[in-house]
BAZAMI-417704 format. One line per 3 residues: their letters; for each residue x, y, z of N, C-alpha, C, O, CB. Coordinates in Angstrom, 2 decimals. Glycine has a CB too. Example, Ala and Ser with C-alpha at 12.3 -4.5 7.8 and 13.67 -1.06 7.14 Angstrom:
AS	13.19:-5.69:7.80:12.30:-4.50:7.80:13.20:-3.30:7.80:14.24:-3.32:8.46:11.31:-4.47:9.05 ~ 12.85:-2.25:7.08:13.67:-1.06:7.14:12.90:0.03:7.87:13.41:1.14:8.04:14.08:-0.60:5.72 .
end
This chain:
XXX	86.26:97.12:156.57:85.72:96.56:155.48:85.84:95.01:155.75:86.91:94.50:156.09:86.42:97.08:154.19 ~ 84.71:94.30:155.59:84.81:92.87:155.70:84.93:92.14:154.44:84.58:92.68:153.38:83.70:92.36:156.38 ~ 85.41:90.93:154.48:85.59:90.14:153.22:84.36:89.64:152.76:83.41:89.42:153.51:86.52:89.02:153.37 .
XXX	84.36:89.45:151.51:83.08:89.12:150.84:82.73:87.65:151.29:83.72:86.93:151.43:83.21:89.26:149.21 ~ 81.51:87.08:151.52:81.24:85.57:151.79:81.62:85.17:150.50:81.57:85.82:149.46:79.68:85.08:152.22 ~ 82.11:83.77:150.74:82.21:82.93:149.60:80.98:82.53:148.92:79.94:82.35:149.56:82.88:81.81:149.95 .
XXX	81.07:82.37:147.48:79.80:82.17:146.77:79.11:80.81:147.19:79.73:79.76:147.32:80.06:82.18:145.22 ~ 77.78:80.97:147.39:77.04:79.78:147.82:76.72:79.01:146.81:76.52:79.61:145.75:75.89:80.05:148.50 ~ 76.60:77.61:146.80:76.32:76.68:145.75:74.85:76.95:145.60:74.10:77.32:146.50:76.71:75.13:146.06 .
XXX	74.53:76.72:144.33:73.06:77.12:143.93:72.22:75.90:144.40:72.63:74.74:144.35:72.85:77.41:142.20 ~ 70.99:76.27:144.86:69.96:75.41:145.32:69.70:74.46:144.27:69.73:74.84:143.10:68.73:76.13:145.72 ~ 69.42:73.19:144.57:68.74:72.13:143.69:67.65:71.47:144.26:67.74:71.25:145.46:69.63:71.10:143.30 .
XXX	66.44:71.02:143.57:65.47:70.43:144.23:65.82:69.22:144.87:66.72:68.57:144.34:64.48:70.25:143.45 ~ 65.29:68.78:145.91:65.37:67.58:146.68:65.23:66.32:145.63:64.47:66.42:144.66:64.20:67.60:147.85 ~ 65.88:65.29:145.84:65.91:64.09:145.11:64.69:63.21:145.60:64.54:62.96:146.80:67.31:63.38:145.29 .
XXX	63.78:62.72:144.57:62.77:61.88:144.83:63.06:60.69:144.15:63.04:60.69:142.91:61.53:62.41:144.52 ~ 63.37:59.54:144.87:63.45:58.20:144.44:62.31:57.58:143.70:61.16:57.69:144.14:63.69:57.45:145.52 ~ 62.58:56.92:142.55:61.41:56.33:141.77:61.60:54.96:142.00:60.66:54.28:142.39:61.33:56.67:140.20 .
XXX	62.86:54.40:141.77:63.12:52.89:141.75:64.63:52.84:142.42:65.46:53.69:142.08:63.04:52.18:140.06 ~ 64.88:51.98:143.22:66.31:51.76:143.94:66.58:50.34:144.06:65.76:49.59:144.59:66.39:52.40:145.43 ~ 67.72:49.93:143.58:68.37:48.85:143.86:69.72:48.92:144.04:70.52:48.47:143.21:68.12:48.05:143.05 .
XXX	70.06:49.50:145.18:71.31:50.13:145.70:71.48:49.93:147.11:70.56:49.97:147.92:71.34:51.57:145.44 ~ 72.87:49.69:147.43:73.11:49.95:148.93:73.06:51.46:149.37:73.26:52.38:148.57:74.52:49.38:149.32 ~ 72.79:51.63:150.65:72.69:53.06:150.96:73.89:53.98:150.77:73.73:55.17:150.51:72.31:53.16:152.30 .
XXX	75.12:53.43:150.90:76.10:54.29:150.55:76.28:54.75:149.08:76.66:55.87:148.77:77.21:53.72:150.96 ~ 75.97:53.81:148.26:75.72:54.11:146.75:74.75:55.02:146.62:75.07:55.99:145.93:75.33:52.96:145.92 ~ 73.55:55.02:147.09:72.45:55.96:147.05:72.91:57.36:147.32:72.76:58.30:146.53:71.41:55.57:148.04 .
XXX	73.49:57.42:148.51:74.06:58.78:149.02:75.09:59.57:147.93:75.06:60.75:147.59:74.92:58.47:150.44 ~ 76.02:58.47:147.52:76.99:58.79:146.43:76.24:59.38:145.10:76.58:60.43:144.55:77.82:57.42:146.06 ~ 75.26:58.62:144.72:74.57:59.01:143.28:73.80:60.32:143.57:73.79:61.14:142.65:73.43:57.76:142.66 .
XXX	73.15:60.65:144.69:72.46:61.84:144.86:73.32:63.00:144.92:73.03:64.06:144.37:71.68:61.78:145.98 ~ 74.65:62.77:145.76:75.59:63.75:145.87:76.20:64.19:144.55:76.44:65.37:144.31:76.57:63.31:146.74 ~ 76.47:63.08:143.63:77.03:63.24:142.41:76.11:64.15:141.45:76.50:65.10:140.77:77.30:61.86:141.86 .
XXX	74.95:63.72:141.53:73.82:64.41:140.82:73.81:65.83:141.04:73.84:66.67:140.15:72.50:63.88:141.23 ~ 73.76:66.07:142.41:73.61:67.42:143.05:74.64:68.30:142.46:74.34:69.34:141.87:73.76:67.37:144.62 ~ 75.96:67.85:142.65:77.22:68.56:142.40:77.02:68.89:140.80:77.14:70.05:140.39:78.64:67.58:142.79 .
XXX	76.74:67.88:140.01:76.52:68.06:138.50:75.47:69.02:138.14:75.61:69.83:137.22:76.16:66.75:137.85 ~ 74.39:68.94:138.87:73.37:69.77:138.68:73.62:71.18:138.89:73.17:72.04:138.14:72.40:69.39:139.41 ~ 74.32:71.40:139.90:74.94:72.79:140.41:75.72:73.38:139.27:75.54:74.52:138.84:75.96:72.60:141.75 .
XXX	76.65:72.49:138.78:77.58:72.94:137.95:76.91:73.41:136.54:77.43:74.27:135.82:78.61:71.85:137.82 ~ 75.70:72.74:136.25:74.82:73.27:135.05:74.21:74.53:135.50:74.15:75.34:134.58:73.65:72.23:134.57 ~ 73.78:74.90:136.50:73.14:76.00:136.92:74.28:77.16:136.89:74.02:78.27:136.42:72.47:75.72:138.34 .
XXX	75.47:76.86:137.38:76.38:77.93:137.34:77.09:78.08:135.99:78.09:78.78:135.84:77.35:77.75:138.41 ~ 76.52:77.40:135.05:77.08:77.46:133.57:78.50:76.94:133.41:79.22:77.30:132.47:77.10:78.95:133.05 ~ 78.94:75.95:134.49:80.18:75.48:134.15:80.13:74.37:133.12:81.13:74.10:132.45:80.85:75.06:135.33 .
XXX	79.01:73.72:132.99:78.63:72.83:131.91:77.27:73.27:131.34:76.50:73.92:132.04:78.57:71.35:132.41 ~ 76.99:72.95:130.14:75.86:73.55:129.49:74.70:72.47:129.00:73.57:72.86:128.69:76.44:74.34:128.27 ~ 75.09:71.09:128.97:74.17:70.13:128.52:73.85:69.18:129.58:74.60:69.05:130.54:74.65:69.45:127.37 .
XXX	72.65:68.42:129.43:72.54:67.42:130.47:73.30:66.21:130.12:73.58:65.35:130.95:71.12:67.06:130.73 ~ 73.65:66.15:128.85:74.58:65.05:128.45:76.04:65.22:129.32:76.68:64.23:129.68:74.84:65.13:126.74 ~ 76.34:66.24:129.52:77.64:66.78:130.38:77.42:66.37:131.80:78.33:65.85:132.44:77.84:68.48:130.34 .
XXX	76.25:66.59:132.28:76.02:66.26:133.68:75.93:64.67:133.70:76.46:64.10:134.66:74.63:67.00:134.26 ~ 75.41:64.02:132.88:75.52:62.41:132.81:77.03:62.10:132.82:77.53:61.35:133.67:74.79:61.73:131.37 ~ 77.72:62.70:131.84:79.17:62.28:131.81:80.00:62.55:133.10:80.86:61.76:133.49:79.85:62.99:130.67 .
XXX	79.70:63.73:133.75:80.41:63.99:135.05:80.06:62.92:136.15:80.94:62.45:136.87:80.04:65.43:135.58 ~ 78.65:62.55:136.26:78.29:61.54:137.10:78.90:60.12:136.86:79.38:59.44:137.76:76.92:61.48:137.06 ~ 78.83:59.73:135.55:79.50:58.50:135.30:81.00:58.36:135.40:81.51:57.25:135.52:79.16:58.14:134.06 .
XXX	81.82:59.59:135.37:83.04:59.58:135.65:83.26:59.36:137.10:84.21:58.67:137.46:83.58:60.68:135.18 ~ 82.43:59.91:137.96:82.66:59.88:139.32:82.43:58.28:139.70:83.33:57.65:140.25:81.65:60.95:140.10 ~ 81.41:57.81:139.43:80.99:56.41:139.45:82.18:55.52:139.11:82.68:54.75:139.94:79.81:56.17:138.46 .
XXX	82.66:55.65:137.76:83.78:54.66:137.16:85.02:54.75:138.03:85.70:53.74:138.20:84.23:55.05:135.58 ~ 85.34:55.92:138.60:86.43:56.07:139.39:86.35:55.50:140.74:87.30:54.93:141.27:86.71:57.35:139.46 ~ 85.00:55.69:141.40:84.98:55.40:142.81:84.44:53.91:143.00:84.88:53.23:143.93:84.07:56.49:143.58 .
XXX	83.58:53.45:142.19:83.07:52.19:142.27:83.51:51.10:141.40:83.26:49.92:141.62:81.86:52.31:142.14 ~ 84.28:51.60:140.26:84.83:50.60:139.33:83.64:49.92:138.37:82.45:50.18:138.57:85.59:49.45:140.23 ~ 83.99:49.22:137.53:83.14:48.41:136.71:82.80:49.52:135.53:83.47:50.52:135.26:81.76:47.76:137.61 .
XXX	81.58:49.08:134.90:81.10:49.88:133.87:79.85:50.62:134.22:78.86:49.89:134.27:80.90:49.08:132.72 ~ 79.67:51.79:134.46:78.51:52.50:134.82:77.92:53.18:133.63:78.62:53.56:132.69:78.80:53.44:135.88 ~ 76.51:53.36:133.69:75.72:53.86:132.48:74.91:55.02:133.34:74.40:54.78:134.43:74.65:52.56:131.64 .
XXX	74.85:56.32:132.69:74.10:57.32:133.39:73.21:57.91:132.20:73.64:58.09:131.06:75.09:58.45:134.18 ~ 72.09:58.14:132.57:71.13:58.83:131.58:70.31:59.86:132.34:69.51:59.53:133.22:70.14:57.78:130.85 ~ 70.54:61.18:131.96:69.94:62.33:132.53:69.04:63.17:131.38:69.39:63.47:130.24:71.13:63.22:133.15 .
XXX	67.91:63.42:132.00:67.03:64.17:130.93:65.71:64.45:131.42:65.39:63.79:132.40:66.86:63.36:129.63 ~ 64.86:65.28:130.97:63.54:65.68:131.38:62.57:64.51:130.87:61.67:64.18:131.65:63.16:67.17:130.75 ~ 62.67:63.89:129.72:61.78:62.93:129.38:62.41:61.90:128.51:62.84:62.15:127.39:60.66:63.52:128.76 .
XXX	62.45:60.76:129.07:62.96:59.49:128.66:62.27:58.33:129.38:61.79:58.43:130.51:64.44:59.45:128.91 ~ 62.26:57.27:128.67:61.78:56.04:129.22:63.09:54.91:128.98:63.88:54.99:128.04:60.27:55.60:128.41 ~ 63.12:54.08:129.81:64.29:53.02:129.85:63.75:51.61:130.39:62.83:51.43:131.19:65.55:53.55:130.88 .
XXX	64.42:50.80:129.83:64.17:49.24:130.39:65.48:48.73:130.20:65.90:48.43:129.09:62.97:48.22:129.54 ~ 66.24:48.61:131.40:67.74:48.27:131.35:68.03:46.94:132.18:67.38:46.61:133.17:68.63:49.53:131.97 ~ 68.95:46.33:131.73:69.49:45.16:132.53:70.66:45.73:133.21:71.44:46.47:132.61:69.90:43.85:131.64 .
XXX	70.83:45.39:134.66:71.80:45.93:135.51:72.10:44.80:136.36:71.41:43.80:136.53:71.36:47.18:136.28 ~ 73.44:45.13:136.96:73.98:44.21:138.02:73.13:44.25:139.35:72.59:45.33:139.62:75.47:44.61:138.35 ~ 72.99:43.33:140.09:72.15:43.29:141.31:72.74:44.30:142.21:73.96:44.39:142.37:72.09:41.86:141.99 .
XXX	71.84:45.08:142.83:72.11:45.96:143.70:72.92:47.23:143.20:73.51:47.94:144.02:72.72:45.29:144.68 ~ 72.94:47.50:141.86:73.58:48.55:141.36:72.66:49.48:140.38:73.06:49.74:139.25:74.75:48.00:140.69 ~ 71.61:49.91:140.78:70.69:50.75:139.97:69.74:51.65:140.78:69.10:51.23:141.74:69.87:49.87:139.08 .
XXX	69.70:52.90:140.32:68.79:53.74:140.94:68.36:54.86:139.83:69.08:55.25:138.92:69.46:54.35:142.27 ~ 67.00:55.29:140.10:66.40:56.10:139.36:65.67:57.11:140.13:64.79:56.71:140.90:65.65:55.44:138.53 ~ 65.92:58.37:140.01:65.30:59.28:140.87:65.21:60.66:140.00:65.75:60.82:138.91:66.16:59.41:142.28 .
XXX	64.48:61.53:140.63:64.01:62.84:140.04:64.41:63.93:140.83:64.25:63.86:142.05:62.54:62.92:139.89 ~ 65.00:65.08:140.23:65.28:66.27:140.93:64.62:67.30:140.25:65.05:67.60:139.14:66.70:66.54:141.06 ~ 63.56:67.96:140.74:62.59:68.72:139.98:62.07:68.07:138.86:61.35:67.08:138.92:63.09:69.90:139.57 .
XXX	62.46:68.68:137.75:61.79:68.15:136.41:62.69:67.33:135.65:62.49:67.08:134.47:61.32:69.30:135.45 ~ 63.80:66.86:136.37:64.95:66.17:135.63:65.17:64.90:136.34:65.29:64.83:137.56:66.31:67.03:135.59 ~ 65.23:63.71:135.39:65.26:62.42:135.88:66.82:61.87:135.67:67.55:62.32:134.79:64.12:61.54:135.12 .
XXX	67.17:60.97:136.49:68.44:60.42:136.70:68.30:58.92:136.74:67.56:58.36:137.54:69.07:60.96:137.96 ~ 69.05:58.30:135.84:69.08:56.72:135.82:70.58:56.42:135.93:71.37:56.95:135.15:68.39:56.01:134.37 ~ 70.92:55.66:136.80:72.37:55.35:137.05:72.35:53.83:137.35:71.73:53.37:138.30:73.03:56.25:138.31 .
XXX	73.04:53.12:136.51:73.26:51.58:136.73:74.53:51.12:136.24:75.19:51.68:135.36:72.20:50.73:136.04 ~ 74.85:50.03:136.88:76.18:49.22:136.47:75.85:48.04:135.77:75.00:47.27:136.21:77.05:48.77:137.69 ~ 76.53:47.82:134.56:76.40:46.52:133.65:77.57:46.41:133.03:78.00:47.34:132.35:75.27:46.51:132.58 .
X	78.20:45.35:133.17:79.37:45.06:132.28:80.70:45.21:133.07:81.78:45.01:132.51:79.36:46.04:131.01 .
end
């Protein structure tokens, strides 16, 4: 009898960037954090897009310091002021992510 394979992380759509004012390392971090949180939502570990945004914000606050803001949702518009080289807006499937540092 063989051991069961470990559960595979749920697939999430590829990220399509809309607007980027970030260094490559931060871009990779943002997409990885969004993917991880999106997978948590699919697995029902978290239940709301608000919780996805909170999880991403906590990761950015801990890793990059400063005051990070994260907006996640299917339909929203935004005009924000951000620190230079610290903003990204991208889409995964039908979900938009806006991550920026200000303050």
